[in-house]
N, C-alpha and C positions, 0 to 999 in steps of 0.2 A: 455484579459478577462475584462469585465466590472466591475467597482467598484460598490459594493452593497450599496444601500441606508442606511443611518445611522439608520433609524428606524427599518429596517429589520435586520441589524446586532445586534442591541440592543435586539430585540425579540429573535433571534437565541441564543444569549449569555445567556439570561435569561432562555430559555428552557434547554440549556446545564447545567446550574447551578442547576436547579431543578432535572434534570435526575441524575446528579452526586451525589446530596444529597440523592436521593432515592436509588441509588446503594450502597452507603456507609452505609446507615442506615439499610437496609434490612439484615436479618439474613438467608434468604433462601440460600440453597446450590447452586442453579443455578438460574440466572436471564436472561431474554431475552428482547431485546429492538429493536424497528424498528424506522428508521428515514429517512426523505427525505430532502436533503440539496442542495442549489443552488451552481453552480460553482462559485468559487471565495471566498467562505466562509472557514475560518480556525478556527478550534476549538483550543483555546490556550493550552499551556502546562498544563498537569494535570496528575494524576495517580490514580490507583484503588488498593484496597487491594486484589482484585481478579485478576486472569488471564482473559484476554479478548480475545475472538475470534471475530474479526471485519470482517464481511463477506460482500463483495460488490456484490450487485445484478445488479446494473446498474451504469455506469460511471467509473471513475478512481480516486483513492485516493492516496495521498502521505503522509506517516507517518514519522515524523522526531523525532529522539531521539539523545542523546549524542553519541550513538553507530553507528549512520549512518542513512540512509534514505531507506524506503521500499515503493515500488510501488505496489499497489494492484488493478489490473484490475478486471472487472466483471468476476465472476466464480472462484474467489480466495478469500482467507481470510488471515488476519494477526493474528498470535497468539502472544499476547503482555504479557510479564511477569508482575506479580504483582509488584506494587510500582515503575515501570519504568515510569518516566516522558516522555510524548510524546505529540506532536501536530498532528492534522489531517487536511490536506488541501484538499479541493474538487477541482479537476482539471477540472471537468465538473459537470453537474447536476448528483447527486448521490442518489442511493437508497441503504441503508445499514441495515443489521440486526446484532446485537451483542449478543454474549453469554458471560455472566460473571460467572466464576466458581472458587471455592476455589481449590487450588492444592490438588490432591488426595494423601492420605497417601502412602508413599513409592516412590512417583514420584520424580525424580531429579528436582531441580530447573531449570527453563528455563533460560539459560544464556543470550539470546538475542532474539529479535523477529524473527519469521519464517513465510515466505509466504507459504501458503498451497493451493493446488488445491482442490476445493470443489467438492465432488462427487454428483451424482444425489440424492443418498439417504440422504446425509448430507443436501443438499438444501431442500429436502422435509421435513425433520425433523425440520429444523430451521423454515420453514414457518408454520408448524403445531404447534410448540412450541409457536411461536408468536401469532398465532390465538387463542390457548387455553389460553394464558396469557391475551390477550385482552378481552376474554370472561370470565375471572376470573374463569376458570375451574381448580380446584385443586385436582381432583380425581385421581383414579388409572391410567386412560389413560394418564393424564398429566405427572405423575411420570414415566411411562414406556417410553413415548416419550423422556423425558429428559435423562433417563438412557441410552437409545439406542443412543441418540445424542452424549453423552459423549464417548461412546464406538467407535462411528464412527469417531469422531474428532481425537481420538488417532491413527487412521489408515491413516489419510490424508497424501498425498505425498507432500514433501517439494519442492518448486521451487526456483531457485537462482535469486530472484528479489530484492536483496538488493544492494544498491549502497554505498560503503564506502565513508565517508566524512572526510576530514582532520581536525585536531585540530588547525593547524596554521591559524590565522585569514586572512592573505593576500591570502594564497592559497585557503582557503574556499570561499573567495569573488570571485575569478576567477571561481571556480567550480560552485558556485551558479549562476553566470552570464551566464555560459554555459548552465546550466539547464534551465534558463529562456529564453535563446535565442540560442539554439544549432546552430552551424555554421560549414559547411563542410570545412571552411578555418581555423579553429582553429588548430594551429600548436604548437608543443612542444617548438620550438625555440622562438616563440612569447611569450609564457608564461614564459619561462626562462628569457627572456629580461625584462619582466615587473617586475620580482622579483629580477632583477640584479644578476642573476646567470649564470654560464656557462651551456651549454647543459648537460654535464656530471654530474655536481653538482645537477642540477634540477631533472634529471632522478632519481638519488639516493634519493633525498629529497622527490619526489612525491611518490616513492614506499614505503619509510619509513612512510609517513603520511597516505597512503591509503591501503598499502599491495598489490597493483597491479600496473601494468605499466600504463603510461599515455595513450597509445593507447587503452589498454583494458578498462580503465575507460571511455574514450571518447566513445567507441563503446557501452558500457552498458548504459551510460548516454543518448546516442542518442536513444536507444530503449525505455528507460524510457520516454523521451520527445515525442516519436512517439505514444505512447498508446492513449493519449487524441485525437490526430489527427485521428487515425484510428477509435476511438469511434465516432468521428464526421462524419465518412463516407468518409474521404479523400482517394482516390485510393492508393493502396499499392505502385505502381510504383512512384507516386508523393512523397509520404512520404519517401520512401527509398532514392531517389535522394536528396530530401530536407535535409535529415539528414546527407548527405555527403558520403553515400555508393556508391561505384563505379558501382554496379549493384544490381538489385533486388535479384539475387541469393545470393550475399554476405549478404545482409540485412536479407534474409530469413533464412540463416544458423545461424546467431547470434540470431535471433528471436526464432528459433526453440530450440536452446540450452537453452535459458532462460525460455521459456514458454512451451516447450514440443510439440509444433505444429507450423505450418506455420502461417503467418499473416492471410491468408484467412481462415484457419482452426480455428484459434483463434476467428475470428469475427463470424464465423458460430456457434461455441460453445457459445460465449458470447450472441448472439442473442437468442439462444435456452434457455440459462440460465435465460434470462430476462423475459421469458414468465411465469409470476406468477399471 
């Protein structure tokens, strides 16, 4: 991915600071915001006093927290707890809409971010809320749209698009290197050797750090890395083999488990979602 010009980075950073100040100063119950960001831009670590629904309309976004990493493809949203520090990395050109809301009375605190699949109704409500906000319409219709949007958000289905990240610095560096350059040749024995561990010790260590096996983590990380490639229009067969899957069927099975549909079905849904 190309390095962004320093002047563009400075302008994007200034815009982010202004938006963050607006979000924190406003006393409105619900705020909506729309942004278009280039691939390669990363919003540095920050937090909000509100819960944020970060909804991706086009592109792929990677959100990082101390609790792990979450991939948000088009047609999905990330629900981020209030006060949780997070960074937002644009893995391609991105169109995002965000909803900022105070936790409702009686709701349990959200323990960690959740990836949600956005319904057609939620998509339409977000678009209308943004339109009304930009038109500075604060009447009964705007209130009803926001109320219905909050009700719809509460019903959105969770998708398992989180990728646990280890706390150990050496292992985290290996995981990050794999995320940046996934390889079908990445083997458990090689990673164990690089950390000067036996295969058995590394296996236990990896599961302790991430909560899942090395093989499962690598499969999920491969799907994460594939989403930007699919968004660029690279054929599914090429992407699957490039990621190290023995067959397109094996890749499709893992993809369906994580996103609820096949790669081709996901791309069709993504393209339809992007028609705004």
